[in-house]
C-alpha positions in Angstrom: 82.7 97.3 108.2 84.9 95.0 106.6 83.6 93.1 103.6 84.5 89.5 103.0 87.6 89.9 100.5 89.2 92.2 103.1 88.5 95.7 101.8 86.9 98.5 103.4 83.5 99.7 103.0 83.1 103.3 103.9 79.6 103.3 105.3 78.9 107.1 104.0 79.1 106.3 100.4 76.1 105.0 98.5 76.9 101.3 97.1 77.8 102.2 93.3 75.5 101.0 90.9 76.8 99.7 87.4 75.0 99.5 83.7 73.2 101.7 81.7 70.4 103.8 82.1 66.8 103.8 80.0 67.6 107.4 78.8 71.0 106.7 78.0 70.4 103.5 75.5 67.7 105.6 74.2 70.3 108.3 73.3 72.9 105.7 71.7 70.1 103.7 69.7 69.0 107.4 68.3 72.3 108.5 67.6 73.4 104.7 65.7 70.1 105.1 63.5 70.6 108.2 62.5 74.0 107.8 61.8 72.7 104.5 59.5 70.3 106.8 57.9 73.0 109.4 56.8 75.2 106.3 55.6 72.1 104.1 53.6 72.3 105.3 50.4 75.8 105.9 49.8 76.4 101.9 50.5 72.7 100.8 48.5 74.8 102.6 45.9 78.0 100.8 46.3 76.0 97.6 46.3 74.0 98.2 43.7 77.5 99.7 41.0 79.3 96.3 41.9 76.8 93.6 40.2 77.9 94.6 36.7 81.4 93.8 38.0 80.1 90.9 40.0 78.6 89.4 37.1 81.7 89.6 34.7 83.7 87.5 37.7 81.1 85.5 37.6 81.1 84.8 33.9 84.6 84.6 33.5 84.9 82.1 36.2 82.0 80.0 34.5 84.6 80.4 31.1 87.1 79.1 33.1 85.1 76.4 34.9 83.6 75.3 31.1 87.3 74.7 29.5 88.7 73.2 32.2 86.0 71.2 32.0 86.1 70.1 28.5 89.8 69.1 29.2 89.3 66.8 32.0 86.1 64.8 30.8 87.2 64.7 26.8 84.0 66.1 26.1 82.4 69.4 24.3 81.2 71.8 27.1 78.8 74.4 26.0 78.5 77.5 27.5 75.1 79.4 26.3 73.6 82.9 26.8 70.1 83.7 26.3 69.7 86.4 23.9 66.5 87.5 25.0 65.5 86.7 28.8 68.4 87.0 31.3 69.9 83.6 32.0 73.3 81.6 31.1 74.3 78.6 32.3 76.8 75.5 30.9 76.1 72.0 30.2 77.8 69.9 27.5 77.2 69.9 24.2 74.4 68.3 22.2 74.6 65.0 21.8 77.0 64.0 24.6 75.8 62.7 28.3 77.4 62.4 31.2 76.1 61.8 34.5 79.0 63.5 36.3 78.1 66.7 35.5 75.4 68.5 36.3 74.1 71.9 34.3 74.1 75.0 35.4 72.0 77.5 35.4 72.1 81.7 36.3 70.1 84.2 36.1 70.9 88.2 35.7 69.5 91.1 37.9 67.4 93.0 36.5 69.2 95.8 35.7 72.2 93.8 33.8 71.7 92.5 30.7 74.3 91.1 27.8 74.7 92.5 24.2 76.7 90.8 21.6 79.6 91.1 18.8 79.1 90.1 16.8 75.6 91.0 16.4 74.6 88.7 14.5 75.6 86.1 17.2 72.3 86.7 18.7 70.0 86.0 15.8 69.1 82.2 16.9 68.0 83.3 20.1 70.9 82.1 21.9 74.6 82.6 21.7 77.0 79.9 22.7 80.7 79.3 23.0 81.9 75.7 23.1 84.7 74.4 24.3 86.4 71.8 23.0 87.9 68.4 24.7 91.2 70.3 24.1 90.2 73.3 25.5 90.1 75.7 22.1 87.1 77.1 21.7 85.3 77.3 18.5 87.0 80.1 15.8 83.1 81.2 14.6 81.9 82.1 18.4 81.3 85.1 20.1 83.9 87.9 19.7 83.1 90.3 22.2 80.2 90.4 25.5 79.4 93.9 26.9 77.5 93.4 30.2 75.6 96.7 30.9 73.5 98.4 33.7 71.4 101.5 33.3 73.3 104.6 33.2 76.5 103.2 33.1 79.6 102.5 31.1 79.4 98.4 29.7 82.2 96.0 31.1 83.6 94.9 28.0 84.5 90.7 27.9 86.7 89.8 24.7 88.7 86.8 23.3 92.2 86.9 24.7 94.8 87.3 22.1 95.4 83.4 21.4 91.9 82.9 21.9 91.2 80.3 24.1 90.1 82.8 27.1 88.3 85.6 27.5 90.0 89.0 29.6 87.4 91.8 30.5 88.2 95.2 29.5 87.9 98.7 30.9 85.6 101.0 28.3 87.4 104.1 29.3 91.0 103.1 29.9 90.6 100.6 27.0 93.3 98.9 29.4 93.1 95.3 30.7 92.1 94.9 34.5 91.8 91.3 35.0 92.6 88.1 33.3 91.8 84.7 33.2 95.2 83.2 32.9 
């Protein structure tokens, strides 16, 4: 017998079947679920451990954004942190209103919290960093911010040497590992 494409088919061989049997699919699914079950605890620790670092990056990005908005809009911008609640945000300073800027609000994860230096900065219930229209920061504002998680070393955000930006320091080595500008 000759097929249409010209290939001879032997009559003594059964037609080949292509695909997977149900047993093969079940075995593969069982192996995949076992691998995922073994990897899940370490993956959850990986994602859980990054939230304090991500919060530090988000806070630094907000300081850069606040500084650039203060310069470009020529109005003071206030980055505020609620000392009692897990919130922080950015809005124009009191007395300055603008239709072009939408106030921003961020929420911390449940196990992440902010601590301040000097401690007296949090006496009024909130801490603020005011960026002037020339891009500088008030000298009596926040000096250092500690982002902490349960059972972990804090991430330290300190004012840069010349006082116009913030930097992140590694608490164990005391060295700079992220620089804003």
